[in-house]
C-alpha positions in Angstrom: 21.9 75.2 28.0 22.3 71.8 26.7 21.0 70.5 30.2 17.8 72.4 29.6 17.5 71.4 26.0 17.9 67.7 27.2 15.3 68.6 30.1 12.8 69.8 27.3 13.2 66.9 25.2 12.5 64.6 28.3 9.7 66.3 29.3 8.2 66.3 25.5 9.1 62.6 25.4 7.3 62.2 28.8 4.0 64.0 27.4 3.7 63.4 23.7 5.5 59.4 23.8 8.8 58.3 21.9 9.9 60.5 19.3 10.9 58.7 15.7 14.3 58.3 16.1 14.1 56.4 19.6 12.0 53.7 17.7 14.6 53.8 14.5 17.3 53.3 17.2 15.5 50.4 18.9 15.1 48.9 15.5 18.7 49.1 14.7 19.6 47.6 17.6 17.1 44.7 17.2 18.8 44.3 13.5 22.3 44.1 15.0 21.0 41.9 17.9 19.6 39.5 15.2 22.9 39.5 13.2 25.1 39.0 16.0 22.7 36.3 16.9 22.7 34.4 13.5 26.8 34.9 13.5 26.9 33.0 17.3 24.5 30.1 15.6 26.5 29.8 12.8 30.0 29.8 14.7 28.5 27.3 17.1 27.4 25.1 14.2 31.2 25.1 13.5 32.6 24.0 16.5 34.0 20.7 17.2 32.3 18.6 20.1 34.7 19.8 22.8 33.7 23.6 21.7 30.2 22.9 21.8 30.3 21.3 25.5 31.9 24.5 26.7 29.5 26.7 24.9 26.3 24.9 26.4 27.3 22.2 28.4 26.0 19.6 26.4 27.4 15.9 26.1 29.1 15.0 22.8 26.4 12.4 22.4 27.3 11.9 18.5 31.0 11.7 19.3 30.2 8.9 22.2 27.5 7.3 20.2 30.4 7.0 16.9 33.2 5.8 19.3 30.7 2.5 20.5 29.2 2.2 17.2 33.0 1.4 16.0 33.6 -0.8 18.7 30.7 -2.9 18.4 30.4 -3.0 14.2 34.0 -4.2 14.3 33.5 -7.1 16.7 30.4 -7.8 14.6 32.5 -8.0 11.5 35.6 -10.0 13.1 32.6 -12.4 14.3 31.3 -12.9 11.1 34.2 -13.0 9.0 35.6 -16.1 11.0 32.4 -17.5 10.2 32.3 -17.0 7.0 36.0 -17.5 6.4 35.1 -21.4 7.6 32.4 -21.4 4.8 34.5 -20.0 2.1 37.4 -23.0 3.1 34.7 -25.8 3.0 33.4 -24.5 -0.6 37.1 -24.3 -1.8 38.2 -27.5 -0.3 35.0 -29.3 -1.7 35.5 -28.0 -5.2 39.3 -29.1 -5.1 38.2 -32.6 -4.0 35.3 -32.7 -6.9 38.2 -32.1 -9.2 40.2 -34.9 -8.2 37.3 -37.4 -7.8 36.0 -36.7 -11.1 38.4 -35.5 -13.5 40.6 -37.9 -14.9 44.5 -37.3 -14.3 43.8 -33.7 -12.5 46.6 -32.2 -11.1 46.2 -28.8 -9.0 46.5 -25.7 -10.6 46.0 -27.2 -14.1 42.4 -26.0 -14.9 43.4 -23.6 -17.3 45.2 -26.1 -19.5 42.9 -29.5 -18.7 41.6 -30.5 -22.0 41.0 -33.5 -24.0 42.1 -34.1 -27.9 40.6 -37.2 -29.1 37.5 -39.0 -29.5 38.3 -41.9 -27.0 39.9 -39.7 -24.6 36.2 -38.3 -24.6 34.5 -41.2 -23.8 36.8 -42.3 -21.3 36.6 -39.1 -19.1 33.1 -39.3 -19.4 33.0 -43.0 -18.0 35.5 -42.1 -15.5 33.5 -39.7 -14.0 30.3 -42.1 -13.9 32.2 -44.6 -12.7 33.8 -42.3 -9.7 30.2 -41.0 -8.9 28.7 -44.7 -8.7 32.1 -45.6 -6.3 31.5 -42.2 -4.3 31.1 -44.1 -0.9 33.9 -46.1 -1.2 36.5 -43.4 -2.7 35.6 -40.6 -0.6 37.1 -39.4 2.5 34.7 -37.0 3.3 31.1 -37.1 4.2 29.9 -36.6 1.0 26.3 -38.4 0.2 24.1 -38.6 -2.9 20.9 -36.7 -3.2 17.8 -38.1 -2.4 14.4 -37.5 -4.0 12.2 -39.5 -1.4 13.6 -43.0 -1.2 15.3 -42.9 -4.6 18.7 -41.4 -5.2 19.0 -38.6 -7.6 20.2 -39.6 -11.1 23.2 -38.1 -13.2 22.3 -36.2 -15.9 24.5 -36.5 -19.0 23.2 -33.8 -21.9 24.6 -33.3 -25.2 24.0 -29.9 -27.1 24.9 -30.1 -30.8 23.7 -28.2 -34.1 20.6 -29.9 -35.7 22.8 -30.6 -38.8 25.9 -30.1 -39.9 27.9 -31.2 -43.2 31.6 -30.0 -43.3 34.0 -30.8 -45.8 37.2 -28.2 -45.3 39.1 -30.2 -48.0 36.6 -28.8 -50.2 36.0 -25.8 -48.3 32.5 -26.4 -48.4 29.9 -26.6 -45.5 26.4 -27.0 -44.8 24.9 -25.9 -41.3 21.6 -25.7 -39.6 22.4 -23.3 -36.5 19.4 -24.3 -34.5 20.7 -26.3 -31.3 19.2 -29.0 -30.0 19.7 -30.8 -26.5 19.8 -34.6 -26.0 19.7 -35.4 -22.2 19.8 -38.8 -20.7 19.8 -39.9 -17.0 22.2 -42.4 -15.3 21.9 -44.1 -11.9 25.4 -45.0 -11.2 24.6 -46.9 -8.0 23.0 -49.3 -10.5 25.2 -49.2 -13.6 29.0 -48.7 -12.9 30.0 -47.8 -16.4 29.2 -46.0 -19.4 28.7 -48.8 -21.6 26.4 -50.5 -19.1 24.4 -47.5 -18.2 24.0 -46.3 -21.7 24.9 -49.0 -24.4 23.8 -46.8 -27.3 25.6 -43.0 -26.5 27.3 -41.4 -29.1 28.6 -38.4 -29.3 28.5 -36.0 -32.7 31.9 -34.4 -32.5 31.4 -32.5 -35.9 28.1 -31.1 -34.6 28.7 -31.1 -31.0 29.1 -27.9 -28.9 29.4 -29.1 -25.4 28.2 -32.0 -23.2 27.3 -31.2 -19.6 27.1 -34.1 -16.7 25.2 -32.6 -13.7 24.8 -34.5 -10.5 23.8 -33.1 -6.8 25.9 -34.5 -3.7 25.0 -33.5 -0.1 27.8 -32.9 2.9 27.9 -31.7 6.3 30.4 -28.9 7.5 31.6 -30.3 10.7 34.2 -27.9 11.7 31.9 -25.1 12.9 31.6 -27.2 16.1 35.0 -26.4 17.4 33.9 -23.0 17.4 30.9 -23.6 19.2 28.5 -22.9 15.9 25.8 -25.6 14.9 27.1 -27.0 11.6 25.2 -26.4 8.3 24.1 -28.9 5.5 24.9 -28.2 2.1 24.1 -28.9 -1.5 26.4 -29.2 -3.8 25.2 -28.9 -7.6 28.2 -30.4 -9.7 28.5 -29.3 -13.3 31.2 -30.5 -15.5 31.1 -29.4 -19.1 32.9 -30.6 -22.1 33.6 -27.4 -24.2 33.6 -27.6 -27.9 32.1 -24.5 -29.4 35.6 -23.4 -31.4 35.5 -27.2 -33.2 39.3 -26.4 -33.0 40.2 -30.2 -31.8 40.8 -29.0 -28.2 37.7 -29.8 -26.0 38.3 -28.1 -22.6 37.1 -29.4 -19.6 35.7 -27.5 -17.0 34.2 -28.1 -13.5 32.0 -25.8 -11.4 30.3 -26.1 -8.1 26.7 -24.5 -7.1 26.2 -24.4 -3.0 23.4 -23.9 -1.2 23.5 -23.9 2.5 20.6 -25.2 4.8 19.8 -25.9 8.1 20.2 -29.4 9.1 16.7 -31.5 9.8 17.7 -33.0 13.0 21.0 -32.5 14.8 22.4 -33.6 18.3 25.7 -32.0 20.0 27.4 -33.5 22.9 30.3 -33.0 24.7 30.0 -29.4 24.3 27.5 -26.8 24.5 26.4 -24.6 21.5 26.6 -21.2 21.0 23.2 -19.6 21.9 22.3 -18.2 18.7 19.8 -15.8 20.9 22.7 -14.2 21.9 24.3 -13.4 18.6 20.9 -12.1 17.0 20.5 -9.8 20.4 23.9 -8.3 19.7 23.0 -7.5 16.2 19.5 -6.2 17.3 21.5 -3.8 19.3 23.6 -2.8 16.6 20.7 -2.2 14.6 19.1 0.0 17.2 22.4 1.8 17.7 22.6 2.6 13.8 19.2 4.0 13.7 19.5 6.3 16.5 23.1 7.3 14.7 21.3 7.8 11.6 18.6 9.8 13.3 21.0 12.4 14.7 23.1 12.7 11.8 20.2 13.5 9.9 18.8 15.9 12.3 22.1 17.6 12.3 22.2 17.8 8.6 18.5 19.3 8.8 19.9 21.9 11.1 22.6 22.8 8.9 20.2 23.1 5.7 18.0 25.5 7.8 20.7 27.5 8.7 21.9 28.0 5.4 18.6 29.2 4.4 18.8 31.9 7.3 22.3 32.8 6.3 21.1 33.2 2.2 18.1 35.1 3.6 20.2 37.5 5.5 22.7 37.9 2.5 19.6 38.4 0.2 17.6 41.1 2.3 20.3 42.9 3.7 23.5 42.5 1.6 21.5 42.4 -1.7 23.7 39.3 -2.9 23.3 35.7 -3.6 25.6 33.2 -1.3 27.8 31.1 -3.8 27.6 27.8 -3.6 30.7 26.7 -2.2 29.7 28.7 1.0 26.2 26.8 0.7 27.7 23.4 0.8 29.9 24.1 3.9 26.3 23.9 5.9 26.1 20.4 4.4 28.4 17.9 6.5 30.0 15.6 4.4 31.0 13.7 7.4 27.5 13.0 8.5 26.2 12.1 5.1 29.1 9.3 5.1 28.0 8.5 8.5 24.3 7.9 7.2 25.4 5.9 4.3 27.5 3.8 6.6 24.1 3.4 9.0 21.9 2.5 6.1 24.4 -0.4 5.0 25.2 -1.7 8.5 21.6 -2.2 9.1 21.0 -4.0 6.1 23.9 -5.8 6.4 22.9 -7.1 10.0 19.4 -7.6 9.1 21.0 -10.3 6.3 23.4 -11.5 9.1 20.3 -12.5 11.3 18.8 -13.8 8.3 21.7 -16.1 7.9 22.3 -17.2 11.2 18.4 -17.9 11.7 19.3 -20.1 8.3 16.4 -18.0 6.0 18.9 -16.8 3.9 22.3 -18.2 2.9 23.3 -14.8 0.9 27.2 -14.5 2.5 28.4 -12.7 -0.1 25.6 -9.7 -0.1 25.7 -9.4 3.3 29.7 -9.2 3.4 29.4 -6.4 0.8 26.9 -4.4 2.9 28.8 -5.1 6.5 32.0 -4.7 4.5 31.3 -1.3 3.1 29.3 -0.2 6.3 32.4 -0.7 8.4 35.0 1.1 6.0 32.7 4.2 5.9 32.6 3.9 9.7 36.2 3.8 10.3 36.7 6.5 7.6 34.5 8.9 9.4 37.0 8.6 12.4 39.0 11.0 10.2 36.5 13.8 10.9 37.5 14.0 14.6 41.2 13.7 13.7 40.4 16.7 11.9 40.1 18.7 15.0 43.5 18.8 15.3 45.4 21.3 13.4 48.2 19.5 11.8 45.5 16.7 10.8 43.1 19.1 9.7 45.5 20.4 6.7 45.3 17.0 5.3 41.8 16.6 5.4 41.3 20.5 3.8 43.9 19.5 1.2 41.9 16.5 -0.1 38.7 18.0 -0.1 40.1 20.9 -1.8 41.8 19.5 -4.4 39.0 16.9 -5.2 37.0 18.7 -8.2 40.5 19.4 -9.9 41.2 15.8 -9.2 37.7 14.5 -10.4 38.7 16.9 -13.8 41.8 15.4 -14.2 40.8 11.8 -14.0 38.2 12.2 -16.9 41.0 13.8 -19.0 43.3 11.0 -18.2 40.5 8.5 -18.8 39.7 9.2 -21.7 43.7 8.7 -23.0 43.6 5.4 -21.1 40.4 4.2 -22.8 42.0 4.9 -25.9 45.3 3.1 -25.1 42.6 0.1 -23.9 41.1 -0.3 -27.0 43.8 0.1 -29.2 45.8 -2.7 -26.9 43.1 -4.9 -27.2 42.0 -4.8 -30.8 46.0 -5.0 -32.2 48.0 -6.6 -29.7 45.1 -9.0 -28.5 46.0 -12.2 -31.1 49.8 -11.8 -30.0 49.6 -11.0 -26.2 47.8 -13.0 -23.4 47.3 -10.1 -21.4 45.5 -8.2 -24.3 42.7 -11.0 -25.2 39.9 -9.0 -23.4 39.5 -5.2 -22.2 39.5 -6.4 -18.6 42.9 -7.7 -19.1 43.9 -5.3 -21.2 43.2 -2.6 -18.4 44.6 -4.7 -15.7 47.9 -4.9 -17.7 48.1 -1.2 -18.3 47.2 -0.1 -14.5 49.8 -2.7 -13.4 52.3 -0.8 -16.2 51.4 2.6 -14.3 52.5 1.3 -11.1 55.6 -0.1 -12.5 54.3 -4.0 -11.7 55.2 -6.2 -14.2 56.4 -4.1 -16.8 59.7 -6.7 -18.0 57.3 -9.8 -18.5 54.7 -7.5 -20.5 57.3 -6.5 -23.1 58.8 -10.4 -23.1 55.9 -12.3 -23.7 54.8 -10.2 -26.7 55.2 -12.7 -29.5 56.7 -12.0 -33.0 55.0 -13.8 -35.5 54.4 -10.7 -37.2 57.2 -8.0 -37.4 55.1 -5.1 -38.0 52.9 -6.0 -34.9 56.0 -6.4 -32.6 57.1 -3.0 -33.6 53.7 -1.4 -33.1 53.8 -3.0 -29.5 57.1 -1.4 -28.6 56.1 1.7 -29.7 52.5 1.5 -28.2 54.2 0.1 -24.4 57.1 2.7 -24.5 54.7 5.7 -25.2 52.1 4.8 -22.5 54.5 4.5 -20.0 56.5 7.4 -20.9 52.9 9.5 -21.1 51.4 8.3 -17.9 54.6 7.7 -15.6 56.6 10.8 -16.5 53.7 13.3 -17.3 50.5 12.2 -16.1 51.2 11.2 -12.8 53.4 14.0 -12.3 50.7 16.7 -12.9 48.7 14.5 -10.3 51.3 15.0 -7.7 51.4 18.6 -8.8 47.8 19.1 -8.1 47.5 17.7 -4.9 51.2 19.7 -4.2 49.9 23.0 -5.1 46.4 22.6 -3.2 48.3 21.5 -0.1 50.7 24.8 -0.5 47.5 26.9 -1.0 45.9 25.4 2.4 48.7 26.2 4.5 49.6 29.5 3.4 46.1 30.2 4.1 46.2 28.6 7.5 49.3 30.3 8.3 47.7 33.9 7.6 44.7 33.2 9.2 43.0 35.3 7.0 39.2 34.7 6.1 39.2 33.2 2.3 35.4 32.9 2.0 32.6 35.3 2.3 30.8 32.8 5.1 34.4 32.7 7.0 34.7 36.8 7.0 30.8 36.9 8.2 31.4 34.2 11.2 35.0 35.8 11.9 33.4 38.9 13.6 32.1 37.1 16.2 34.8 37.0 18.8 33.0 35.4 21.3 35.1 32.4 23.1 32.9 28.9 23.4 33.1 29.4 27.4 32.2 33.1 27.3 28.4 31.7 28.2 26.7 33.8 25.7 25.7 30.2 23.6 23.8 29.0 26.4 20.2 28.9 26.0 18.9 30.2 29.3 17.0 33.3 30.9 20.1 34.8 31.5 21.2 35.4 27.7 18.0 37.1 26.0 19.9 38.1 22.9 20.9 34.4 22.1 17.6 32.8 23.8 15.1 35.4 22.3 16.5 35.9 18.8 17.6 32.0 18.1 14.2 30.9 19.7 12.1 33.0 18.0 13.7 32.1 14.5 
């Protein structure tokens, strides 16, 4: 009977076409294939490079490229660091040389206390600077030379800044002052005038209304130490500024020496006995790094775009088939933060490499800016290595803990930062006049941060002056409460946040139960990477047709 019904139905289907339930059945199968295909696409997107290789046979080009990039960028950074170290050493040693040459009775490490207190001493120090500058050829052991403007040496500039009018009578507690500042500059050619009296016989300082005296002169030198490293020496222009600061009019005129440096390519040079390193090879190596970073930038950007497109597909599926919106936590899973980090790293390295090429060709001398870009780029490259360590289970739990605890840590830091800032402001205004470490907001913050880490605790208590008993008692209450609050409470809460997150992640990994809707959706797909269903070929019609059609 059943066979006859089947035969009748079969004959009717043959004569009248497919019945409605067959079309509905095909549509259901297509929907199931589409959902299963989406699951496989998402599962493939979250595979590690080895699993992707087994799934489709594709070589892990991004992984290989990152390994090569780490090696060549590190070599570039070390090479630039050694070269930059010679530049920094030459600058620092010249600065120390100028202090010993032009500052009378200067002692190493005494710049913070170097000052004059008598009028005669101010004149003696200015006269000493002019005499030393005039006898530079006979006293220096370096290759320093005066700057020339054509055939004439550039003169030394002596400028005095003072109030336009100032009449002060401290005994009567009266004063009259015009706050307009005037500047009086004089030029001195020390090659022809060996002393201040001969160069400027009518020179006079207005101590009652004087704000500062600036002595400026230019010197040149050549950094010859780079020859030993097969690099062409650079020519340096030193703009030396010696300042006598009297803004406070406290009877103490502080003396400071600053040194502005410009690095230029020497006009003419000749090196014998050693072959200079071919600068074109270094520039070519930097160009190779730029090309590698551009390639890495392109591949990672493509992966980020693919992840965003896949997120749109998953969001559309949940909205149309499940009638619910995807939470932001699941949406952010498709945005790979490691790729973003690599993209930022590549951008910084490209900019730094371009600046390095400009420095090597003497177009620019921005060593500090180049160091920031190259150093930060290299740091991010090495941090990106953690991504590949996360493929191992024992390392992955640490990475997941950091990522899961990050939002709570940020909230905690915001709350703790408010308390920290309140202590900084209070300590600066109350303890600043009585403690050297609380004179500025910057030093207050550094001091309190050191106390949190247990550093320099006893000197902070000890160096508090006892001129005011009330302030001294307040300082004890202030320091004890700060140390107790931050070390015993806030740091303990911070550690507790990390520990609780670690325990939660560990329990989730041990249970193996999916925690998010995205993980539950993907866990339905049990196809292994080496099952062959992920390959894009004609034998796998579901994955090929469904995925390509999308």
